C-alpha positions in Angstrom: -35.8 -75.1 52.6 -35.4 -72.0 51.0 -32.7 -71.6 48.2 -30.8 -68.5 49.1 -29.3 -66.3 46.0 -25.8 -64.9 46.5 -25.4 -61.3 45.3 -23.4 -60.8 42.3 -20.0 -59.3 43.4 -19.0 -56.4 41.8 -16.4 -56.1 38.7 -13.5 -55.1 41.1 -13.9 -57.8 43.5 -14.0 -60.2 40.7 -10.8 -59.1 39.2 -9.1 -59.2 42.4 -10.0 -62.8 42.9 -8.9 -63.6 39.2 -5.7 -61.9 40.0 -5.2 -64.0 43.3 -5.4 -67.1 40.9 -2.4 -66.0 39.1 0.1 -65.2 41.6 3.5 -64.9 40.4 2.7 -65.2 36.7 3.5 -62.5 34.1 0.3 -61.1 32.7 -0.2 -59.6 29.5 -3.2 -57.5 28.5 -4.3 -60.4 26.1 -4.7 -62.4 29.5 -6.8 -59.6 31.0 -9.0 -59.3 28.0 -9.6 -63.0 27.6 -8.9 -65.0 30.9 -10.3 -62.3 33.1 -13.4 -61.8 31.0 -14.0 -65.7 31.0 -13.7 -65.7 34.8 -16.2 -63.1 35.3 -18.7 -64.7 32.9 -18.3 -67.8 35.0 -19.4 -65.6 38.1 -22.3 -64.2 36.2 -20.9 -61.0 35.3 -20.7 -59.9 31.4 -17.9 -57.4 30.8 -16.0 -55.9 28.0 -12.5 -55.9 27.3 -12.4 -52.1 27.6 -14.0 -52.2 31.1 -11.2 -54.7 32.4 -8.4 -52.7 30.8 -9.9 -49.5 32.4 -10.4 -51.2 35.7 -6.9 -52.7 35.5 -5.5 -49.5 34.8 -7.2 -47.8 37.9 -6.1 -50.4 40.4 -2.5 -50.0 39.1 -2.5 -46.2 38.9 -4.3 -46.1 42.6 -1.4 -48.5 43.7 1.3 -46.4 42.1 -0.3 -43.1 43.7 -0.7 -44.5 47.2 0.4 -48.1 47.5 -0.4 -48.8 51.3 -4.0 -47.4 51.0 -4.8 -49.2 47.6 -7.2 -51.7 46.8 -4.5 -53.8 45.6 -2.5 -53.5 48.9 -5.8 -54.0 50.9 -6.3 -57.3 49.1 -2.7 -58.2 50.3 -1.5 -57.9 46.6 1.2 -55.9 45.0 1.8 -55.5 41.4 4.9 -54.6 39.5 5.8 -54.1 35.6 7.7 -56.9 34.2 9.6 -55.9 30.8 9.7 -58.6 28.2 12.3 -58.9 25.7 10.9 -58.8 22.0 7.4 -57.6 23.1 5.5 -54.5 22.7 3.0 -55.6 25.0 3.3 -54.6 29.0 3.3 -57.5 31.3 2.7 -57.4 35.1 3.4 -59.8 38.1 1.1 -59.8 40.8 2.2 -61.2 44.3 1.1 -61.5 47.6 2.2 -58.9 50.1 4.0 -60.5 53.2 
């Protein structure tokens, strides 16, 4: 029996999958820079914190500009900024679109 090799998924697909594992949580930039990177490493992709930050910003901006045709919406996700008292860091909550 021949072993089949799964093709590596791209960074965007992996970040969307990681977001789906954190539905309803308030996510700060440190979680993207550490946890998302670890998730991607576990799936055979090496990325830098800057790469993750740029990709996350791109997904959010796309969602803001045209929500219903955005990558996040097409993945059945919605995102909103969450204000946390005494925190300079921005936080976001990702939820499923129903």
